C-alpha positions in Angstrom: -115.4 -77.9 -146.2 -114.7 -79.2 -149.7 -113.9 -76.0 -151.1 -111.8 -75.3 -148.5 -109.8 -78.5 -149.4 -109.8 -78.0 -152.9 -108.0 -74.5 -152.2 -105.4 -75.8 -149.5 -103.7 -79.0 -148.7 -103.0 -79.6 -144.8 -99.4 -80.3 -143.6 -98.0 -83.6 -142.2 -99.6 -86.0 -139.6 -99.2 -85.3 -135.8 -98.5 -81.7 -136.4 -100.6 -78.7 -135.5 -103.0 -77.9 -138.6 -101.2 -75.9 -140.9 -102.3 -74.5 -144.4 -100.3 -74.6 -147.2 -100.6 -71.7 -149.8 -102.0 -71.3 -153.1 -98.7 -71.9 -154.8 -98.1 -75.1 -153.3 -101.1 -77.1 -154.5 -101.5 -80.7 -155.3 -99.2 -82.0 -157.8 -98.8 -85.7 -158.9 -95.9 -87.2 -161.1 -95.7 -90.1 -163.0 -92.2 -92.5 -164.1 -92.9 -90.7 -167.7 -92.0 -87.3 -166.7 -95.6 -86.1 -166.8 -97.4 -84.1 -163.9 -100.8 -83.2 -162.8 -101.3 -79.8 -161.0 -104.5 -78.7 -159.5 -105.0 -75.0 -160.2 -107.9 -74.2 -158.2 -112.0 -74.2 -158.3 -113.7 -75.4 -161.5 -116.1 -72.3 -160.7 -113.5 -69.6 -160.6 -114.0 -67.4 -163.6 -110.9 -65.4 -162.9 -108.8 -68.6 -162.7 -110.1 -69.6 -166.0 -109.7 -66.3 -167.5 -106.1 -66.4 -166.0 -105.2 -69.6 -167.7 -106.4 -68.5 -171.0 -104.2 -65.2 -171.0 -101.1 -67.6 -170.0 -101.9 -70.2 -172.6 -102.4 -67.4 -175.4 -99.1 -66.1 -174.0 -97.3 -69.5 -174.9 -99.0 -69.4 -178.3 -100.9 -72.5 -177.5 -103.7 -74.0 -179.8 -106.4 -75.1 -177.7 -109.5 -77.3 -178.9 -112.2 -79.0 -176.6 -111.7 -82.6 -176.7 -114.7 -83.8 -174.7 -117.5 -82.7 -172.5 -119.7 -85.3 -170.2 -122.0 -85.2 -167.7 -121.9 -88.2 -165.3 -124.5 -88.2 -162.6 -124.1 -84.7 -160.6 -120.8 -84.1 -162.4 -119.5 -82.4 -165.4 -116.3 -83.1 -166.8 -114.6 -81.2 -169.7 -111.4 -82.0 -171.1 -109.3 -79.6 -173.7 -106.1 -80.2 -175.1 -103.6 -77.7 -175.9 -100.4 -78.0 -178.1 -97.4 -75.5 -177.0 -94.2 -75.9 -179.2 -94.8 -79.5 -180.1 -95.6 -80.2 -176.4 -99.2 -81.6 -175.3 -101.1 -80.6 -172.2 -104.4 -81.3 -171.3 -106.8 -79.3 -169.1 -109.3 -80.6 -166.9 -112.5 -79.1 -165.5 -114.2 -81.7 -163.3 -117.2 -80.9 -160.8 -116.0 -81.3 -156.8 -112.2 -81.9 -158.2 -111.4 -78.4 -159.6 -109.3 -77.2 -162.8 -106.2 -79.1 -163.5 -103.4 -79.3 -166.1 -101.5 -82.4 -167.3 -98.4 -82.4 -169.2 -94.8 -82.5 -168.8 -93.6 -81.4 -165.5 -91.2 -78.1 -166.9 -94.2 -76.9 -168.8 -96.9 -77.7 -166.1 -95.0 -75.7 -163.6 -94.4 -73.0 -165.7 -97.8 -72.8 -166.5 -98.9 -73.1 -162.8 -96.6 -70.1 -161.9 -97.5 -67.8 -164.7 -101.2 -68.6 -163.6 -100.8 -67.7 -160.2 -99.1 -64.3 -161.1 -101.8 -63.5 -163.3 -104.5 -64.4 -160.7 -102.8 -62.0 -158.3 -102.9 -59.0 -161.1 
């Protein structure tokens, strides 16, 4: 059930249950022009590979920032520089694989990852 929640987000209240597709995943924006997007499950190897390919196509330099184990959760955080813009990539047990950065860049990465996964 949790896995299904990570893959899909249910539509509004008091409506028949609708499932939104992969391209309409969770996104949070803040007042500083940054967004966080959930790409998918942290256990999806194809998704990780697609993200690597997309970041390489942008010429990103990625370094692992930290890795922590907290109880039953593993949390990895990487930081990438793309044309002087920074994004953070989070992989967290039970939460999934997400990216955080400027809204425009995050949206572009999300779209290209979705295309790459479809290949």
